[in-house]
C-alpha positions as CSV (number, residue, x, y, z in Angstrom):
1,M,77.1,117.7,102.1
2,D,78.8,115.7,104.7
3,M,76.7,112.4,105.7
4,H,76.9,110.8,109.1
5,E,76.3,107.0,109.8
6,A,73.5,106.3,112.2
7,K,71.3,103.2,113.3
8,R,67.2,103.5,112.9
9,V,65.6,101.4,115.3
10,E,61.8,100.8,115.2
11,I,60.0,99.4,117.7
12,T,56.2,98.6,117.5
13,I,54.6,97.8,120.3
14,E,51.0,97.6,122.1
15,A,50.1,101.2,123.1
16,V,49.5,100.4,126.6
17,M,53.2,99.5,127.0
18,Q,54.4,102.6,125.5
19,K,55.4,104.7,129.0
20,R,57.0,101.9,129.9
21,L,59.4,101.3,126.7
22,T,59.8,105.1,126.4
23,D,61.1,105.2,130.0
24,A,63.5,102.6,129.6
25,L,65.0,104.1,126.9
26,K,65.4,107.4,128.6
27,A,67.1,105.1,131.4
28,A,69.2,103.9,129.2
29,G,70.5,107.6,127.9
30,V,68.2,107.8,124.9
31,S,66.9,111.1,124.6
32,G,65.2,111.6,121.2
33,Y,62.2,109.3,119.5
34,T,59.0,109.7,117.8
35,I,56.2,107.9,118.5
36,L,54.0,107.2,116.0
37,P,50.3,105.8,115.7
38,V,50.1,101.9,114.4
39,R,46.5,101.8,112.0
40,G,46.2,98.2,111.7
41,G,48.5,95.2,110.1
42,S,49.0,91.4,110.1
43,G,51.0,88.9,111.8
44,R,51.5,85.6,113.3
45,S,47.8,86.0,114.9
46,G,46.4,87.0,111.3
47,E,44.9,90.5,110.4
48,W,44.2,93.4,112.9
49,S,43.2,97.0,112.9
50,R,42.9,99.8,115.0
51,E,39.3,100.8,113.7
52,G,36.5,100.3,116.2
53,Q,38.7,100.4,118.9
54,V,37.5,102.5,122.1
55,S,40.6,102.5,124.4
56,R,44.3,102.5,124.0
57,A,44.0,98.5,124.8
58,G,44.0,97.0,121.4
59,G,46.4,99.7,119.6
60,M,49.6,99.5,118.6
61,V,52.4,102.3,118.6
62,Q,55.7,102.4,116.9
63,V,58.4,104.2,118.6
64,V,61.2,105.3,116.1
65,C,64.6,106.3,117.2
66,I,68.0,107.4,115.8
67,I,70.8,107.2,117.1
68,R,74.6,106.9,117.0
69,P,76.1,103.5,115.9
70,D,77.7,103.5,119.4
71,R,74.8,103.8,121.2
72,L,72.7,100.9,119.9
73,D,73.5,97.7,122.2
74,P,72.1,100.3,125.4
75,L,68.8,100.9,123.3
76,L,68.3,97.3,122.0
77,E,69.4,95.8,125.8
78,A,66.5,98.7,127.6
79,A,64.2,97.9,124.0
80,F,64.2,93.8,124.8
81,S,63.7,94.3,128.4
82,V,60.2,95.6,127.8
83,V,59.4,93.8,124.5
84,E,60.3,90.3,125.5
85,R,57.4,89.5,127.3
86,H,54.8,91.4,125.2
87,I,53.9,91.6,121.8
88,G,56.5,93.5,119.6
89,V,58.8,94.0,116.6
90,V,62.0,95.4,116.9
91,C,63.9,96.8,113.8
92,V,67.0,98.3,113.0
93,T,68.6,99.5,110.2
94,D,71.1,101.6,108.7
95,C,70.8,105.3,107.9
96,N,72.5,108.5,107.2
97,V,71.9,111.7,108.6
98,L,73.5,115.2,108.1
99,R,73.6,116.7,111.7
100,A,75.0,114.0,113.5
101,E,75.3,116.5,116.2
102,R,71.5,115.8,117.1
103,F,71.9,112.3,117.7
């Protein structure tokens, strides 16, 4: 089976910033992404948990995109325009996909 190189971009950001991030991604030509809830974690500011939160304000989400390598820079520029002023982490990894035409 033929495998095709791609990039997996994971952006963890405050839930209240989700729409601003996805709007920026769409404006950069990114049409596919998946949004996952983040239940908790630990970082520079210590441990946190979504448990007991009554609104989106205290939560985090992860937006996952898989794209062709030549489309990475516009995606990162769009993501950074939102993340640079807020809590957020952007990770990029190499991956392979079976159906390259979908990306």
